C-alpha positions as CSV (number, residue, x, y, z in Angstrom):
1,X,76.4,33.3,29.3
2,X,74.6,33.1,26.0
3,X,76.5,29.6,24.9
4,X,74.9,27.5,27.8
5,X,72.6,25.7,26.0
6,X,69.4,24.4,27.6
7,X,67.4,21.4,26.8
8,X,64.6,19.2,28.4
9,X,65.1,15.7,29.3
10,X,62.6,13.2,30.2
11,X,64.4,10.8,32.6
12,X,62.9,8.7,35.7
13,X,59.5,9.7,34.8
14,X,60.0,13.5,35.2
15,X,61.1,15.9,32.8
16,X,64.6,17.8,33.7
17,X,65.8,21.1,32.7
18,X,69.7,20.8,31.6
19,X,72.0,23.4,31.2
20,X,75.4,22.8,29.4
21,X,78.5,24.2,27.7
22,X,81.3,22.9,25.8
23,X,82.8,19.4,25.1
24,X,85.2,16.5,26.0
25,X,85.0,14.7,29.3
26,X,81.7,15.4,31.2
27,X,81.5,17.4,34.4
28,X,78.2,17.1,36.0
29,X,77.2,19.5,38.6
30,X,74.6,19.3,41.3
31,X,73.0,22.3,43.3
32,X,71.6,22.8,46.5
33,X,69.1,24.8,48.4
34,X,67.4,27.2,47.7
35,X,69.8,27.2,44.4
36,X,69.3,26.3,40.6
37,X,71.9,25.1,37.9
38,X,72.7,28.7,37.6
39,X,74.8,28.4,41.0
40,X,77.1,26.6,38.9
41,X,77.4,29.3,35.5
42,X,81.3,30.4,36.5
43,X,82.5,27.0,37.0
44,X,80.9,26.1,33.7
45,X,82.0,28.7,31.8
46,X,86.0,28.4,33.0
47,X,85.5,24.9,32.6
48,X,83.9,24.5,29.2
49,X,87.2,26.9,27.9
50,X,89.5,23.9,29.5
51,X,88.1,21.7,27.5
52,X,85.6,20.0,29.5
53,X,81.5,19.6,29.0
54,X,79.7,21.1,32.0
55,X,76.2,19.9,32.6
56,X,74.1,21.6,35.5
57,X,70.7,20.3,35.8
58,X,67.6,22.2,37.9
59,X,67.3,19.3,40.4
60,X,63.8,17.2,40.9
61,X,62.0,20.4,42.2
62,X,63.5,22.7,41.3
63,X,63.5,25.5,38.2
64,X,62.4,24.5,34.9
65,X,62.3,20.8,36.2
66,X,59.2,19.1,37.4
67,X,58.4,18.8,41.0
68,X,56.5,16.2,42.0
69,X,53.9,17.2,44.6
70,X,54.7,14.5,47.1
71,X,57.4,14.8,49.6
72,X,58.2,10.9,49.5
73,X,59.4,11.7,45.6
74,X,62.4,13.6,47.1
75,X,64.4,10.7,48.7
76,X,68.0,10.4,47.5
77,X,66.9,7.3,45.5
78,X,64.4,9.3,43.6
79,X,67.3,12.5,42.9
80,X,70.4,9.7,42.0
81,X,67.4,8.1,39.5
82,X,66.6,11.2,37.7
83,X,70.8,11.7,37.3
84,X,71.6,8.1,36.2
85,X,68.5,8.6,33.6
86,X,70.1,11.8,32.9
87,X,73.5,10.3,31.8
88,X,72.1,7.4,30.0
89,X,70.2,9.5,28.0
90,X,73.3,11.9,27.3
91,X,75.0,8.6,26.3
92,X,77.6,9.1,29.2
93,X,79.1,6.4,30.6
94,X,81.3,8.1,33.4
95,X,81.0,11.6,34.9
96,X,83.3,14.0,37.3
97,X,80.7,14.7,39.8
98,X,80.7,18.4,41.7
99,X,78.0,18.7,44.3
100,X,77.7,21.5,46.8
101,X,74.8,21.7,49.6
102,X,72.0,19.2,49.0
103,X,73.9,18.6,45.8
104,X,76.8,17.3,48.0
105,X,74.5,14.9,49.6
106,X,72.9,13.4,46.6
107,X,76.6,13.2,45.4
108,X,77.3,11.1,48.5
109,X,74.7,9.0,47.4
110,X,75.3,8.6,43.8
111,X,79.0,7.8,44.7
112,X,77.6,4.6,46.9
113,X,75.0,3.4,44.9
114,X,76.5,3.6,41.4
115,X,80.4,4.7,41.8
116,X,81.0,2.6,38.6
117,X,79.4,5.9,36.9
118,X,82.0,8.3,38.5
119,X,85.5,9.1,37.7
120,X,86.2,11.3,40.8
121,X,84.1,13.5,42.6
122,X,84.3,17.5,44.1
123,X,81.9,17.9,46.7
124,X,81.2,21.5,48.7
125,X,80.5,21.9,52.2
126,X,78.4,19.0,53.2
127,X,81.1,16.7,54.2
128,X,80.0,12.6,54.0
129,X,77.5,12.0,57.2
130,X,78.0,8.7,58.2
131,X,74.6,6.6,58.8
132,X,73.2,6.3,62.5
133,X,71.4,2.9,62.4
134,X,69.8,3.8,65.5
135,X,68.5,7.2,65.3
136,X,67.1,8.8,62.0
137,X,68.3,12.5,60.6
138,X,66.0,14.5,61.9
139,X,65.6,13.2,65.3
140,X,69.5,13.5,65.5
141,X,69.2,17.3,64.9
142,X,66.7,17.6,66.9
143,X,68.2,15.8,70.0
144,X,71.4,18.1,69.1
145,X,69.8,21.6,68.4
146,X,66.5,21.6,69.0
147,X,63.1,22.1,67.7
148,X,63.9,25.7,66.6
149,X,66.4,23.9,64.2
150,X,65.7,25.2,60.5
151,X,65.8,21.7,59.3
152,X,63.4,20.5,62.0
153,X,61.4,23.6,61.2
154,X,61.2,22.7,57.4
155,X,59.3,19.4,58.2
156,X,55.7,21.3,58.8
157,X,54.6,21.0,55.0
158,X,53.5,24.6,54.2
159,X,55.1,27.0,57.1
160,X,58.2,27.9,55.3
161,X,56.5,28.5,51.8
162,X,54.0,30.6,53.4
163,X,57.0,33.0,55.0
164,X,59.5,32.8,51.7
165,X,57.2,33.9,49.4
166,X,56.4,36.9,51.6
167,X,59.5,38.7,50.1
168,X,61.8,36.6,47.8
169,X,64.5,39.1,47.2
170,X,64.7,39.3,50.7
171,X,64.9,35.8,51.3
172,X,67.4,34.8,49.0
173,X,69.4,38.1,49.9
174,X,69.6,36.8,53.9
175,X,70.5,33.2,52.6
176,X,72.9,33.6,50.0
177,X,74.9,36.3,51.6
178,X,74.8,34.9,55.1
179,X,78.2,34.4,56.8
180,X,77.1,33.8,60.3
181,X,78.5,30.1,60.9
182,X,76.4,29.3,64.1
183,X,73.3,26.8,63.8
184,X,70.3,28.7,62.1
185,X,68.0,28.4,64.4
186,X,64.2,30.4,63.9
187,X,62.4,30.5,67.1
188,X,58.3,30.0,66.3
189,X,57.4,33.2,67.8
190,X,59.8,35.1,65.2
191,X,59.6,32.9,62.0
192,X,61.0,32.6,58.7
193,X,60.0,36.1,58.2
194,X,61.5,37.8,60.9
195,X,64.7,36.1,60.3
196,X,64.8,37.3,56.8
197,X,63.4,40.8,57.2
198,X,66.3,42.4,57.5
199,X,69.0,41.2,54.7
200,X,72.6,42.2,54.9
201,X,74.0,44.3,52.0
202,X,75.1,42.1,48.9
203,X,78.5,40.6,48.9
204,X,81.0,41.6,45.8
205,X,80.5,38.2,44.2
206,X,76.8,38.2,44.6
207,X,74.8,41.1,41.9
208,X,71.3,42.2,42.2
209,X,70.7,40.9,39.1
210,X,71.7,37.5,39.9
211,X,69.5,37.4,43.2
212,X,66.9,38.6,40.5
213,X,67.1,35.6,38.8
214,X,66.7,33.0,41.5
215,X,63.7,35.2,43.0
216,X,61.7,35.3,39.4
217,X,62.3,31.7,39.2
218,X,61.3,30.8,42.6
219,X,58.1,33.1,42.0
220,X,57.1,31.1,39.5
221,X,57.7,27.7,40.8
222,X,57.9,28.6,45.2
223,X,59.8,26.6,47.6
224,X,57.9,23.5,48.0
225,X,60.3,21.3,45.7
226,X,63.2,22.2,47.7
227,X,61.8,21.7,51.0
228,X,60.7,18.2,50.2
229,X,64.3,17.1,50.3
230,X,64.4,18.0,53.9
231,X,60.9,16.4,54.3
232,X,62.4,13.0,52.8
233,X,65.7,13.2,55.0
234,X,63.8,10.1,57.2
235,X,62.8,8.5,54.2
236,X,66.2,8.3,52.9
237,X,67.5,7.1,56.0
238,X,64.7,4.2,56.0
239,X,65.3,3.6,52.6
240,X,69.4,3.2,52.5
241,X,70.0,0.8,55.9
242,X,71.8,-1.5,53.0
243,X,74.8,1.3,53.3
244,X,75.3,1.9,56.9
245,X,78.6,0.7,56.9
246,X,79.1,1.6,53.2
247,X,82.7,3.5,52.4
248,X,82.6,6.0,49.1
249,X,85.3,4.3,47.2
250,X,85.7,7.2,44.2
251,X,88.9,9.8,44.5
252,X,87.3,12.2,46.0
253,X,88.3,15.9,47.2
254,X,86.1,18.1,49.7
255,X,86.2,21.7,49.8
256,X,84.4,24.3,52.4
257,X,84.6,27.5,53.6
258,X,85.7,28.5,57.4
259,X,82.4,30.2,57.9
260,X,80.5,27.9,56.4
261,X,77.7,26.7,58.7
262,X,78.7,22.8,58.0
263,X,81.9,23.6,59.4
264,X,81.0,24.4,62.8
265,X,78.5,21.9,63.3
266,X,79.6,20.5,66.7
267,X,82.5,17.8,66.2
268,X,82.7,18.5,62.4
269,X,85.9,19.9,62.5
270,X,87.5,16.8,63.9
271,X,85.8,14.4,61.7
272,X,86.9,16.1,58.4
273,X,90.3,16.8,59.8
274,X,90.9,13.1,61.3
275,X,91.9,10.2,59.9
276,X,89.4,8.0,61.6
277,X,86.7,10.5,60.4
278,X,86.3,11.6,57.1
279,X,89.2,10.0,55.5
280,X,87.9,6.3,57.1
281,X,84.4,7.0,55.1
282,X,86.4,8.2,52.1
283,X,89.2,5.9,51.6
284,X,90.3,7.6,48.3
285,X,89.8,11.2,49.7
286,X,92.8,13.4,48.2
287,X,92.6,16.1,50.2
288,X,90.5,18.4,52.2
289,X,90.8,22.0,51.1
290,X,89.6,24.6,53.6
291,X,89.4,27.8,51.4
292,X,88.8,31.6,51.6
293,X,88.8,31.8,48.2
294,X,85.7,32.5,46.0
295,X,86.6,31.2,42.4
296,X,87.1,27.5,43.5
297,X,87.2,26.4,39.5
298,X,91.0,26.1,39.6
299,X,90.5,23.3,42.2
300,X,88.4,21.2,40.2
301,X,90.7,21.9,37.2
302,X,93.6,20.4,38.9
303,X,91.8,17.3,40.3
304,X,89.7,16.5,37.7
305,X,92.8,16.9,35.4
306,X,94.7,14.4,37.6
307,X,92.2,11.7,37.4
308,X,91.5,11.8,34.2
309,X,92.8,8.7,33.3
310,X,92.1,6.5,36.3
311,X,91.7,3.2,36.0
312,X,87.6,1.9,36.6
313,X,87.2,-0.8,39.6
314,X,88.5,-4.3,39.4
315,X,86.5,-7.0,40.6
316,X,87.7,-9.1,43.5
317,X,89.5,-12.1,43.8
318,X,88.0,-15.1,44.9
319,X,90.0,-17.5,47.3
320,X,89.8,-21.2,46.7
321,X,88.0,-23.2,49.4
322,X,89.4,-26.5,50.8
323,X,88.5,-29.6,49.0
324,X,85.0,-31.6,50.0
325,X,85.1,-33.0,53.8
326,X,83.5,-35.9,55.0
327,X,79.7,-35.5,55.9
328,X,78.5,-35.3,59.2
329,X,74.8,-35.1,59.9
330,X,73.4,-32.6,62.4
331,X,70.5,-32.8,64.1
332,X,67.3,-30.2,63.8
333,X,68.1,-29.5,67.7
334,X,71.0,-28.1,66.9
335,X,70.2,-25.2,65.2
336,X,70.2,-22.0,67.1
337,X,67.7,-19.1,67.3
338,X,68.5,-15.4,68.1
339,X,66.6,-12.0,67.8
340,X,68.9,-10.0,66.3
341,X,67.8,-5.7,66.1
342,X,68.7,-4.0,62.4
343,X,67.4,-1.5,60.4
344,X,65.1,-0.8,63.0
345,X,63.1,-4.1,63.5
346,X,63.8,-7.4,65.7
347,X,64.8,-10.4,63.0
348,X,64.6,-13.7,64.3
349,X,67.7,-15.7,62.8
350,X,68.1,-19.5,62.6
351,X,71.9,-20.7,62.4
352,X,74.3,-23.9,62.6
353,X,78.0,-24.8,62.0
354,X,81.2,-22.3,61.5
355,X,83.2,-21.3,58.7
356,X,82.3,-19.4,55.7
357,X,78.8,-17.9,55.8
358,X,75.9,-19.0,53.6
359,X,73.0,-16.8,54.0
360,X,69.7,-18.5,53.0
361,X,66.5,-16.0,52.1
362,X,63.5,-17.3,51.7
363,X,60.2,-16.7,49.6
364,X,56.4,-16.8,49.9
365,X,54.7,-18.3,52.2
366,X,57.3,-19.6,53.6
367,X,60.0,-19.3,56.6
368,X,63.4,-19.9,57.8
369,X,62.4,-23.4,58.4
370,X,62.2,-24.0,54.2
371,X,65.9,-24.1,54.1
372,X,66.1,-26.6,56.9
373,X,67.6,-29.5,54.5
374,X,70.6,-27.2,53.5
375,X,71.2,-25.8,56.5
376,X,72.4,-29.1,58.4
377,X,73.5,-30.7,55.3
378,X,76.2,-27.6,54.6
379,X,77.0,-27.1,58.4
380,X,78.3,-30.9,58.5
381,X,80.3,-29.8,55.4
382,X,82.2,-26.5,57.3
383,X,80.1,-24.0,56.4
384,X,77.9,-21.4,58.8
385,X,74.3,-21.7,57.5
386,X,71.9,-18.8,58.0
387,X,68.8,-18.4,57.8
388,X,66.3,-15.5,58.8
389,X,62.8,-15.1,59.1
390,X,62.7,-12.3,56.7
391,X,60.5,-9.2,57.7
392,X,57.0,-9.9,58.1
393,X,57.5,-13.4,58.6
394,X,57.5,-15.9,61.3
395,X,59.2,-14.9,64.6
396,X,60.5,-11.7,62.9
397,X,59.0,-8.0,63.6
398,X,56.1,-7.1,60.8
399,X,55.7,-3.4,60.1
400,X,52.4,-2.4,59.5
401,X,52.5,-0.2,56.2
402,X,53.4,-1.9,52.8
403,X,55.8,0.9,52.1
404,X,58.1,-0.8,54.7
405,X,58.8,-4.0,52.4
406,X,60.9,-2.3,49.6
407,X,63.7,-4.2,48.3
408,X,65.8,-1.3,50.0
409,X,64.4,-2.1,53.3
410,X,64.6,-5.7,53.1
411,X,68.5,-5.4,52.4
412,X,68.8,-2.9,54.8
413,X,67.7,-5.3,57.1
414,X,70.4,-8.3,56.1
415,X,73.4,-6.4,56.2
416,X,72.5,-5.2,59.3
417,X,72.1,-8.3,60.0
418,X,75.7,-9.6,58.7
419,X,76.9,-6.3,60.4
420,X,75.9,-7.4,63.8
421,X,77.2,-10.9,63.0
422,X,80.9,-9.5,62.1
423,X,80.3,-11.3,58.8
424,X,82.6,-9.3,55.8
425,X,81.3,-11.5,52.9
426,X,78.5,-14.0,52.8
427,X,77.4,-16.8,49.9
428,X,73.6,-15.9,48.9
429,X,71.1,-18.6,48.6
430,X,67.5,-17.7,47.6
431,X,64.5,-18.9,46.4
432,X,61.1,-17.1,45.3
433,X,61.0,-13.5,46.9
434,X,64.0,-14.7,48.6
435,X,66.1,-14.3,45.0
436,X,64.4,-11.3,44.2
437,X,65.9,-10.1,47.4
438,X,69.3,-11.8,46.5
439,X,69.0,-10.1,43.1
440,X,68.5,-6.5,44.5
441,X,71.4,-7.6,47.5
442,X,73.7,-8.4,44.6
443,X,73.2,-5.0,42.9
444,X,73.3,-2.6,45.7
445,X,76.0,-4.1,47.7
446,X,78.1,-6.9,45.5
447,X,81.3,-5.9,48.0
448,X,79.4,-8.1,50.4
449,X,78.7,-11.1,48.3
450,X,81.1,-14.1,47.4
451,X,79.1,-15.7,45.3
452,X,74.9,-16.3,44.6
453,X,72.9,-19.1,43.9
454,X,69.8,-18.4,43.2
455,X,66.3,-20.3,42.6
456,X,63.0,-20.2,40.6
457,X,63.1,-16.2,40.2
458,X,65.7,-15.0,37.2
459,X,66.6,-11.5,37.2
460,X,64.7,-9.2,35.8
461,X,66.0,-6.0,34.5
462,X,63.9,-3.0,35.2
463,X,61.7,-1.8,32.7
464,X,62.3,2.3,32.3
465,X,58.9,3.0,31.7
466,X,56.5,0.1,33.1
467,X,56.0,-0.3,36.2
468,X,56.0,-4.3,37.2
469,X,52.3,-4.4,38.4
470,X,51.2,-2.7,35.5
471,X,53.5,-5.0,33.0
472,X,51.7,-8.3,34.8
473,X,48.2,-6.9,34.8
474,X,48.6,-6.4,31.0
475,X,50.2,-10.1,30.3
476,X,47.4,-11.7,32.6
477,X,44.7,-10.0,33.3
478,X,43.2,-8.5,37.1
479,X,42.9,-12.0,38.4
480,X,46.5,-12.9,38.1
481,X,47.8,-13.8,41.3
482,X,50.0,-10.9,41.8
483,X,47.9,-8.0,40.8
484,X,44.8,-9.8,43.4
485,X,47.3,-9.6,46.7
486,X,47.6,-5.9,45.7
487,X,44.8,-4.5,47.6
488,X,45.2,-4.6,51.3
489,X,43.0,-6.9,53.1
490,X,41.3,-8.7,50.3
491,X,43.6,-11.6,50.1
492,X,43.9,-11.7,53.7
493,X,40.2,-11.7,53.9
494,X,39.8,-14.3,51.8
495,X,42.5,-16.5,53.3
496,X,40.7,-16.4,56.6
497,X,37.7,-18.0,55.1
498,X,40.1,-21.2,54.7
499,X,42.0,-23.2,57.1
500,X,45.5,-22.1,56.9
501,X,46.5,-25.5,56.3
502,X,44.5,-25.7,53.2
503,X,46.1,-22.4,52.1
504,X,49.4,-23.6,52.5
505,X,48.8,-26.9,50.9
506,X,47.2,-24.8,47.7
507,X,50.5,-23.4,47.5
508,X,52.9,-26.0,48.5
509,X,50.8,-28.5,46.1
510,X,50.9,-26.7,43.1
511,X,52.4,-28.3,39.9
512,X,50.5,-27.0,37.1
513,X,52.9,-24.4,35.9
514,X,50.2,-21.9,34.2
515,X,50.0,-18.4,35.4
516,X,47.9,-18.5,38.6
517,X,44.9,-16.7,38.1
518,X,42.5,-16.2,40.8
519,X,38.6,-15.1,39.5
520,X,36.9,-12.9,42.3
521,X,33.8,-14.8,42.2
522,X,36.0,-18.0,43.3
523,X,38.5,-16.2,45.5
524,X,41.5,-18.2,46.6
525,X,39.5,-20.4,49.4
526,X,37.2,-21.8,46.3
527,X,40.5,-23.2,45.2
528,X,40.9,-27.0,45.5
529,X,43.3,-27.9,48.0
530,X,45.6,-30.5,47.2
531,X,46.9,-33.9,48.7
532,X,50.1,-33.0,51.1
533,X,52.7,-32.9,48.6
534,X,55.2,-36.3,49.3
535,X,58.2,-33.7,49.8
536,X,56.4,-32.4,53.2
537,X,55.4,-34.0,56.4
538,X,52.4,-33.3,58.5
539,X,54.7,-32.4,61.1
540,X,56.5,-29.6,58.7
541,X,53.0,-28.5,57.5
542,X,52.1,-27.9,61.1
543,X,55.4,-25.7,61.8
544,X,54.2,-23.6,58.8
545,X,50.5,-23.4,60.1
546,X,51.3,-22.5,63.7
547,X,53.6,-19.5,62.5
548,X,51.6,-18.0,60.0
549,X,48.4,-18.5,62.5
550,X,50.4,-16.2,64.5
551,X,51.3,-13.9,62.0
552,X,48.8,-13.9,59.3
553,X,49.8,-13.3,56.0
554,X,49.7,-9.6,55.6
555,X,53.8,-9.1,56.1
556,X,54.4,-11.6,53.2
557,X,51.7,-9.9,50.6
558,X,53.2,-6.3,51.5
559,X,56.4,-7.8,49.0
560,X,54.1,-7.7,46.3
561,X,52.1,-4.4,47.3
562,X,55.5,-2.9,47.4
563,X,56.9,-3.9,43.8
564,X,55.9,-1.0,42.5
565,X,57.5,1.2,45.1
566,X,60.8,-1.1,44.8
567,X,60.2,-0.1,40.9
568,X,60.2,3.8,41.8
569,X,63.3,3.4,44.0
570,X,65.4,1.6,41.9
571,X,65.7,3.7,38.7
572,X,69.7,4.4,39.5
573,X,70.0,0.7,38.9
574,X,68.6,0.5,35.5
575,X,70.5,-1.1,33.2
576,X,73.1,-2.3,35.7
577,X,74.4,-5.6,35.5
578,X,74.3,-8.2,38.3
579,X,78.5,-9.1,38.4
580,X,79.1,-11.7,41.3
581,X,79.4,-15.3,40.3
582,X,76.0,-17.1,39.9
583,X,74.4,-20.2,39.6
584,X,70.5,-20.7,38.9
585,X,68.3,-23.2,39.7
586,X,65.1,-24.1,38.6
587,X,62.3,-27.0,38.1
588,X,60.8,-27.6,34.6
589,X,57.2,-27.4,36.5
590,X,57.9,-24.0,38.0
591,X,55.3,-21.3,37.1
592,X,58.4,-19.0,36.6
593,X,60.0,-21.0,34.0
594,X,56.7,-20.7,32.2
595,X,56.4,-17.1,32.2
596,X,56.0,-15.5,28.4
597,X,59.6,-15.7,27.1
598,X,61.3,-16.6,30.4
599,X,62.5,-20.3,29.1
600,X,64.3,-18.6,26.1
601,X,66.1,-15.8,28.7
602,X,67.0,-18.0,30.7
603,X,69.0,-20.6,28.3
604,X,69.7,-17.9,26.0
605,X,72.0,-14.7,25.4
606,X,69.5,-12.5,27.5
607,X,70.5,-14.1,31.1
608,X,74.0,-13.9,30.7
609,X,74.2,-10.6,29.3
610,X,72.4,-9.5,32.5
611,X,74.6,-11.8,34.7
612,X,77.8,-11.9,33.1
613,X,79.0,-13.6,35.9
614,X,76.8,-16.6,35.4
615,X,78.6,-19.6,35.4
616,X,75.4,-22.5,35.5
617,X,71.9,-22.8,34.7
618,X,70.5,-25.7,36.0
619,X,67.0,-26.6,34.3
620,X,65.7,-30.0,37.0
621,X,63.0,-32.2,35.0
622,X,59.9,-32.8,37.0
623,X,60.5,-30.3,39.8
624,X,58.3,-27.3,41.1
625,X,58.3,-24.2,42.6
626,X,59.3,-25.2,46.1
627,X,62.5,-26.9,44.8
628,X,64.8,-26.7,47.7
629,X,61.9,-28.3,49.9
630,X,60.9,-31.0,47.1
631,X,64.8,-31.9,46.1
632,X,66.7,-31.5,49.1
633,X,69.7,-33.6,48.6
634,X,70.2,-32.5,45.0
635,X,69.6,-28.7,45.6
636,X,72.5,-29.1,48.7
637,X,75.3,-30.5,46.2
638,X,74.1,-27.9,43.3
639,X,75.1,-25.2,46.2
640,X,78.2,-27.1,47.2
641,X,79.5,-28.1,44.1
642,X,79.4,-24.4,43.4
643,X,80.2,-21.9,46.5
644,X,83.3,-25.0,47.1
645,X,85.1,-22.8,44.1
646,X,85.6,-19.8,46.0
C-alpha cells in the first residue's frame, strides 16, 4: 500500500485527490457510495504488478477531493467533466475504465459522452439503465418502491447526514457488510439511525482497520458530497435527453454478485441476461459474469488483455445522393404544422417534402419561419425539410427557468424530435443560436448527423477556465448586449417600452458589424429603429411580431442566460473536435465575422483544426447577420450543393 502515490490534480474547477501505482496501459477506477479510492486498493496492487497503471480518484464530494456545496454541481455531466480533465492533465488519450455502484453509473455516462477516450469497460453491480423519456429517475423509483426507498429518502437535504454521522463506524459496517438483497427501505419512524444501530459482524474480506479508514475520512468530510449524487439524479435525467436512445458502444464486461441488491430489482435479472435487454443497449457487451468470488482482479486482467489492441472506432461512410432534380416550387400553405412531445415539452414543428431529412435550427430573435425559403426550395429538390420553433419560441413550450435552456436541454429536444419522427440521421443546418446548438449537437451525437451547414457563428472551443460571459465582459465591457441580457427581466422590461415591430427591426435591420453595446442610460428602446430591410416584407414582419407578442422574449433571452451553465456542463467535451462533414457560411458584414480574431480563425488553420472535416468556408460579400433570409436563393444553393454529395 505504501507504494501507492497520492497527488492533487486541478480539473474542471475543483481539486481532485488521485491515488495511482504502476506503469503501462492506464486503468481508471471509479468508486461508489459511500466509498473512496481505497475501495480499489486490492485491484490497484494486483494490476500494477501485471503491467498496468492503476489510477483511482476520490470522486467529487469524497475524501480529499473538493466538495462543492450545491447538489446541482453533481450531475453526471460534472463528474465526467472532472474525469476527462483528469485524463487530459495526466496526458492519457485512452483508458480502461472500471466502475462500481455510483462509479458504474458514471462509467456508463462516460462511455455515452466520450467513447473515444475508453479502450474498454468493466462495470460492476449497476447495469446500464435506459433513460425513460416520460418519467425521471426518482419518481420512477418512488412509483416502484415507495417513499421509504433509500434513494427517495436521500432526496431530503440534511436528513440522512444527521443520522449517518451519529455513529460512522456502525454505518459503514452495516452498509459494507450487507448481504440482504431486498430493496433497502427506511421507514421514517425508524430512520437511518434505527436501521444502522445493529450492524452485522464484519465479513472476512473487511477488517476493522478498513472500516476505521472510511469512518475517519467521512467524519472529516461528512456524507453530503456522496448524497448529492442521488439529489442530482433528476438533474442528470433532465440534461441527458440527447442520449435517450443512446447505446454504449465500447467493449464491455459486466460483473455482479448474486446477492447484490441491484440484481434483485424487479425485472433486472431478465434485463441483464436477455438479448433484448443489456446486450441490446450495450451491443459490444463481451460477457456478463455473475460471481460469488471476492477477488475479481483476474476477470479485469483477462478482459483488458484481450482488448489492449482494439482498433479505434471508424468514422461512418456516407452514401452518394442522386444528382440534382428538376425544381418544382411548392407553396407556403403546403408546409405542415404539428406539435411533438419531446424531452418533456411540446415542440411546434413545421415540415414539408419527402426524402432525406434536413433539420433547420433558427436563431434569436427568430422562429421556424426564418427558414421558409430554404424549406420550400429544398423540398422541391427531394428533401424533407423540418424546422421547429426551438424551446422558448413561437408555438413551442417555454419553461420559465433559465436553467432549462442549456445546450444539453435543446439538443435533447432535437434528438427526441427526430426519434419521434423515426429519423436515424439528418442533415443539420443552423444559424445564429441555431448554429451554436448545431455545433453542440455534432459534439454530443455525431452519429445522428450526416453533414452540417452552419451560418454566422463559427465553432468556439470551450475555454477550460474562463466562462463565456466573463470572457465577453472582459473583451467588451458590461454594456455588451450579451452581458446586458444576463439579468432576468431587465431586457424584457426594456423591450416592453418599445413597439415589438421596432425591436425586431433593430435586430433584423442592423448592418453595422461593430460589437453591439447598449449603454444602460440609453437602453434597447433608446436605439433608433432602421427601416424594414429589403429582404423582409411587412407580412413577414407581422408574422414575427404576432408570435413574439404572444410568447414574449424571455425564452430566447434564456439561451444567453444559460451560456455559463452550458459551459459548466460541457467540460467532458473540452478539446473535442467536431467530426462531421461541415460547410460554413458567413456574411462579411456579420458582427460575428468582426469578432476579435474571428476572420483569422475562420480563414486560417484554427477552424480546420477544430472542425477537421470542414470542407468549405463561404464569405458572402455585402451580407449581414440574417444571411439565410437576406440571400435566400444563394444560401439554398450553398446548402444543396453541399448536402447532395452525401
